[in-house]
C-alpha positions in Angstrom: -24.9 4.6 11.3 -23.2 7.3 8.7 -23.2 6.4 5.0 -19.4 7.2 4.9 -19.1 5.2 8.3 -20.9 1.5 7.0 -18.1 -0.3 9.9 -19.0 1.8 12.6 -20.6 -1.3 14.6 -17.6 -3.2 14.3 -14.6 -4.2 16.5 -11.7 -5.3 14.6 -8.5 -7.2 17.1 -5.4 -6.0 14.9 -1.9 -8.5 15.5 -0.9 -7.5 12.1 2.8 -5.9 11.7 4.7 -4.6 8.7 2.6 -2.6 6.4 -0.1 -4.8 4.7 -2.2 -5.8 7.7 -1.9 -3.2 9.0 -3.2 -0.5 6.0 -6.0 -2.8 5.4 -6.7 -2.5 9.1 -6.9 1.7 9.2 -9.3 0.9 5.8 -11.4 -0.8 7.6 -11.0 2.5 10.7 -11.4 5.3 8.0 -14.5 3.1 7.2 -15.8 3.6 11.3 -14.7 0.6 13.1 -13.3 0.3 16.5 -9.8 -1.2 15.8 -7.8 -2.1 18.5 -3.8 -2.7 17.5 -2.3 -5.5 19.6 1.7 -4.6 19.4 4.3 -6.2 21.5 5.4 -4.7 24.3 8.0 -2.5 22.7 5.4 -1.3 19.1 5.4 -3.1 15.9 9.0 -3.2 14.4 7.8 -0.9 11.8 8.6 1.8 15.1 12.3 1.2 15.0 13.2 4.1 13.3 10.9 6.5 14.7 12.6 9.9 16.8 11.1 8.5 20.2 10.5 5.2 21.4 7.7 3.5 20.5 6.6 6.2 18.0 5.6 7.0 14.5 7.0 6.8 11.4 5.7 7.6 7.9 4.5 4.4 7.1 3.0 3.6 10.8 1.1 6.8 10.2 -0.3 5.3 6.9 -0.9 2.2 8.4 -2.3 2.9 11.8 -4.7 6.0 11.4 -7.9 5.7 13.4 -6.4 2.8 15.4 -6.5 2.7 18.8 -2.9 0.8 20.7 -2.4 -1.7 23.3 0.9 -3.3 23.9 0.9 -6.9 25.2 2.7 -9.6 25.8 1.8 -12.4 24.8 3.5 -14.9 25.4 2.7 -13.9 29.5 -0.4 -16.3 30.6 -2.1 -12.8 31.4 -1.0 -11.4 28.2 -2.8 -13.7 26.6 -5.8 -13.5 28.9 -6.2 -9.6 28.0 -6.3 -10.9 24.4 -8.9 -13.2 24.7 -11.3 -10.6 26.3 -10.4 -8.5 23.4 -11.6 -11.6 21.1 -14.7 -12.2 22.8 -16.5 -8.6 21.8 -14.5 -8.0 18.3 -16.3 -8.5 15.0 -12.6 -9.5 12.9 -9.5 -10.5 13.9 -6.5 -10.0 12.2 -2.4 -11.6 12.4 0.0 -11.5 10.5 2.9 -13.6 12.0 4.0 -16.8 9.8 2.4 -20.1 9.9 2.0 -21.9 12.9 3.5 -18.9 15.6 0.3 -17.4 16.3 -1.4 -21.6 17.1 2.0 -21.7 19.0 0.2 -18.3 21.5 -3.5 -19.9 21.6 -4.7 -17.7 19.2 -4.9 -19.8 16.4 -8.9 -19.8 14.4 -10.0 -22.8 16.2 -8.5 -21.1 19.7 -10.6 -17.9 18.4 -13.9 -19.6 17.5 -14.3 -21.1 20.2 -14.1 -18.2 21.9 -15.9 -15.9 19.2 -17.8 -18.5 16.8 -18.9 -15.6 14.5 -15.8 -13.7 13.8 -14.1 -12.6 10.3 -10.6 -14.3 11.3 -7.7 -12.9 8.7 -4.5 -14.2 8.3 -2.0 -12.1 6.2 1.0 -13.7 5.4 4.3 -13.8 2.5 3.9 -17.4 1.1 0.7 -18.6 2.6 -0.1 -21.1 4.9 0.4 -23.9 3.4 3.9 -25.3 0.7 6.8 -25.4 0.9 7.6 -21.6 1.4 5.1 -21.3 3.8 7.1 -20.8 6.5 9.6 -18.1 4.5 10.2 -15.3 6.1 9.3 -12.7 3.7 8.7 -8.8 2.5 7.8 -6.6 -0.1 11.7 -6.8 -2.1 11.5 -10.9 -1.5 7.8 -11.5 -3.6 8.9 -9.2 -6.0 12.6 -11.0 -7.2 9.9 -14.3 -7.3 7.5 -13.4 -9.0 9.2 -12.1 -11.8 8.3 -7.8 -11.1 11.8 -7.3 -10.9 12.9 -8.3 -14.2 9.7 -7.4 -15.9 10.2 -3.7 -14.2 14.5 -3.9 -15.2 15.4 -2.7 -18.4 17.7 -4.2 -21.6 20.6 -1.6 -20.0 20.2 -1.9 -16.2 18.7 -5.8 -15.4 16.1 -6.4 -13.2 15.5 -3.7 -10.1 13.8 -3.4 -6.9 10.7 -0.9 -7.6 10.7 0.7 -3.6 7.3 1.8 -3.9 6.1 -1.3 -2.3 3.4 -2.2 -5.0 3.1 -6.0 -3.0 2.3 -4.9 0.2 -0.1 -1.7 -0.8 -1.9 -4.4 -3.3 -1.8 -7.3 -0.9 -3.7 -4.5 1.5 -6.2 -3.7 -1.2 -6.9 -7.5 -1.8 -6.7 -7.6 2.6 -9.7 -5.0 3.0 -11.6 -6.4 -0.1 -11.9 -9.8 1.5 -12.8 -8.6 4.9 -15.3 -6.6 3.3 -16.6 -9.3 1.8 -16.6 -12.3 4.2 -18.1 -8.9 6.7 -21.3 -8.6 3.9 -21.7 -12.7 3.8 -21.6 -12.6 7.4 -24.3 -10.0 7.7 -26.4 -12.4 4.6 -25.6 -15.9 6.4 -24.9 -14.9 9.8 -21.6 -16.6 9.9 -17.7 -15.7 10.3 -15.0 -17.3 7.8 -11.3 -17.9 8.0 -9.1 -15.7 5.4 -5.8 -17.2 3.9 -4.0 -14.0 2.8 -1.1 -13.3 1.4 1.5 -11.3 -0.6 2.2 -13.7 -3.3 -1.3 -13.5 -4.2 -0.6 -9.8 -5.0 2.4 -10.3 -6.9 0.8 -12.5 -8.9 -1.9 -10.3 -9.8 0.7 -7.5 -10.5 2.6 -9.4 -12.9 0.1 -10.6 -14.5 -0.2 -8.6 -17.5 3.5 -9.3 -18.2 2.9 -12.8 -17.6 0.6 -13.2 -20.4 2.6 -11.0 -22.8 5.3 -13.1 -22.6 2.9 -16.5 -23.4 1.4 -15.6 -26.0 4.2 -13.7 -27.9 7.0 -16.9 -27.0 9.2 -15.6 -23.8 8.5 -12.2 -25.2 7.2 -8.6 -24.3 4.8 -7.9 -26.9 6.0 -4.8 -29.1 5.9 -1.8 -28.0 5.1 1.6 -30.1 8.6 3.1 -30.8 7.9 6.1 -28.8 6.7 4.9 -25.9 8.9 5.8 -22.7 11.2 8.4 -20.5 13.6 11.6 -22.6 15.9 13.6 -21.4 14.5 17.8 -21.5 16.1 20.9 -21.5 16.1 20.6 -17.4 14.2 17.2 -16.7 12.2 14.1 -18.2 8.8 13.9 -19.7 7.1 10.6 -20.4 5.6 10.1 -23.7 3.6 8.2 -25.8 1.7 7.9 -29.4 0.4 4.9 -30.0 -1.2 5.2 -33.5 0.0 6.8 -37.2 -2.3 9.3 -35.5 -0.7 10.6 -32.1 2.2 10.0 -34.2 1.5 12.8 -36.5 0.3 15.0 -33.6 4.1 14.2 -32.2 5.3 15.4 -35.2 3.4 18.8 -35.5 4.4 19.8 -31.8 8.1 18.7 -32.9 7.7 20.6 -35.8 7.6 18.3 -38.8 11.2 18.1 -38.5 12.0 16.7 -42.1 14.4 14.0 -40.8 11.2 12.6 -38.8 9.3 11.9 -42.9 12.3 9.8 -44.0 10.5 6.6 -45.8 12.2 4.3 -43.3 10.1 5.8 -40.6 7.1 4.9 -42.4 4.4 2.9 -42.2 5.0 4.2 -37.8 3.3 1.5 -37.1 5.9 -1.0 -38.8 8.2 -0.1 -36.4 7.0 -1.7 -33.1 9.2 -4.7 -32.4 10.0 -6.5 -29.3 13.4 -4.8 -28.7 12.7 -0.6 -30.3 16.2 -0.1 -29.8 17.7 -1.9 -32.8 17.4 -0.7 -36.2 15.0 2.2 -37.6 13.0 2.2 -34.0 15.7 2.5 -32.2 17.2 5.7 -34.5 13.1 7.2 -34.6 13.6 7.1 -31.5 17.2 8.6 -31.1 16.1 11.8 -33.2 12.8 12.0 -31.1 15.3 12.6 -27.8 17.4 15.0 -29.9 14.5 17.6 -29.9 13.3 17.1 -27.0 16.2 18.2 -25.7 15.9 22.0 -27.2 13.0 22.5 -24.1 11.9 22.3 -21.3 9.1 19.8 -19.6 7.1 22.6 -18.4 6.7 23.9 -21.9 6.8 20.6 -23.5 4.1 19.0 -21.1 2.1 22.1 -22.2 2.5 21.7 -26.1 1.9 18.3 -26.0 -1.5 18.2 -23.6 -2.5 20.6 -25.7 -2.2 18.2 -28.8 -4.1 15.4 -27.3 -1.0 13.7 -27.1 0.0 11.7 -23.8 2.6 12.4 -21.5 4.1 13.4 -18.4 6.8 15.3 -16.5 8.6 12.1 -14.6 8.3 13.7 -10.9 10.0 12.4 -7.9 7.4 12.3 -5.1 8.0 15.7 -3.9 7.7 16.5 -7.2 4.0 14.6 -7.5 2.6 16.7 -4.0 3.6 19.5 -5.0 1.7 19.8 -8.8 -0.6 22.8 -9.0 -3.1 19.8 -10.1 -2.7 17.4 -7.1 -3.2 21.0 -4.9 -5.9 21.7 -6.1 -7.5 18.8 -5.7 -6.7 18.9 -1.7 -5.3 14.9 -2.7 -3.1 15.3 0.2 -3.9 16.0 3.9 -1.4 17.4 6.1 -1.9 15.6 9.1 0.0 16.4 12.6 1.3 13.0 14.1 2.3 12.1 18.0 5.8 11.3 18.0 6.8 13.1 14.7 7.8 16.8 14.6 6.6 18.0 11.1 3.1 17.4 9.4 2.6 14.5 7.5 1.1 14.4 4.3 -1.6 11.6 3.7 -3.5 11.2 1.1 -7.8 10.6 0.8 -9.3 7.2 0.8 -12.6 6.7 -2.2 -15.5 6.9 0.4 -15.4 8.0 3.6 -15.7 11.0 5.1 -12.2 13.5 4.6 -9.5 12.8 6.5 -9.1 15.8 8.4 -6.0 17.1 11.0 -6.9 16.5 14.3 -10.1 14.0 14.1 -10.0 10.8 15.5 -9.7 8.9 12.3 -6.4 11.2 11.3 -4.1 10.1 14.5 -1.7 7.5 14.1 -1.2 6.7 18.4 1.9 5.7 20.0 2.7 2.5 21.2 0.0 1.6 23.9 -1.1 5.2 24.1 -4.2 3.4 24.9 -3.5 0.4 26.9 -5.3 1.6 30.3 -8.3 2.8 28.5 -8.6 -0.4 26.5 -8.5 -3.1 29.4 -10.8 -0.5 31.4 -13.0 -0.9 29.0 -12.5 -4.8 28.9 -13.4 -4.8 33.0 -9.6 -4.5 35.0 -10.1 -2.1 37.3 -7.4 0.7 38.3 -5.7 -1.7 40.0 -5.0 -4.8 37.9 -4.3 -2.2 35.6 -1.5 -0.8 37.4 -0.3 -4.3 38.3 -0.6 -5.6 34.9 2.0 -2.4 34.3 4.2 -2.8 36.7 4.3 -6.6 35.7 5.5 -5.6 31.9 2.8 -7.8 30.9 1.7 -4.2 29.2 2.9 -1.4 28.9 1.8 2.3 27.7 3.8 5.0 26.7 2.5 8.7 26.8 -1.0 8.7 25.1 -1.8 10.5 21.5 -4.3 14.0 21.5 -7.3 14.1 18.8 -10.6 15.4 19.1 -13.3 14.0 18.5 -15.1 13.6 15.2 
């Protein structure tokens, strides 16, 4: 087993759809596992905007790289039999249905462990498997609103707002991957599988924990921040700038040319300007003065000058601007991957630890829905005639196969 691919001997049956579950099992695939994505006949619901039927979108690429896809009608008797065969040879089973749905399909934890007692079984949901909200439909923005994230990431000017970067889904994916990894290690040590109840609500709670502690420890307010700590307009864009203490504020003043207005007594000492609402009083006046001075130069010029004085700052990029940053390009942070069903390369950042994701390798390709249906069925004992019969009956479906070189 290669050190960079520690899960190379594992088979994962992945019924999850959306973002959190698929991203977690994609990481298992990148660490070597054989992940069989079991999709409904039309494919994962996130494929709906794809350019071709059963095709890929940016989200399905990042969530399904390195997997094999089989489309099965699990509501049919014969479709359920297909899944039972897959389960008997699996190390991991992952599902993301609303609580109770997978049981009605005949694949609850009890059902699956009757077929495979040592399996690691994970349920990924919005609000968990129990409690008054367990059966509510949920997605990332719902949990952002419910957990307080929307409020904590708004401002006094525009109020709560949604982060479009799906932080809850991404964190839940990492939590799911880490929980599965720990469970697999436990199975290796103790020889037993387990059941994992994983949910977006737990991820949202961790994301909001810093703000929660601040409010509990400061009588309902967020902790006071330094006056110069935020975004500022420049002549051609925007910059984030932070001066955390007197020493850093002196460096900022030096870069700004030691404008005499910055030395006024009302701005001393700098640390005393901290306030729960720094948009008021002398703190607001100082912020406005710094904002005025920063408008005189370009973002690139200010970043270079502040960095030269060891001051924390960064250009405020959009995602494409970040992709094109020289530092990002020099690191090779993104690999541009050719994907079936998409007419242009898709940038994907590398993952920590495993072998690099290289365009054209098996681990780099996200399959079309059902691309591997016939091959997987054959590997699990279905004859060519049986495969043709299942395809003709609509029990399983297949789109054009993805092509990739072996790694």
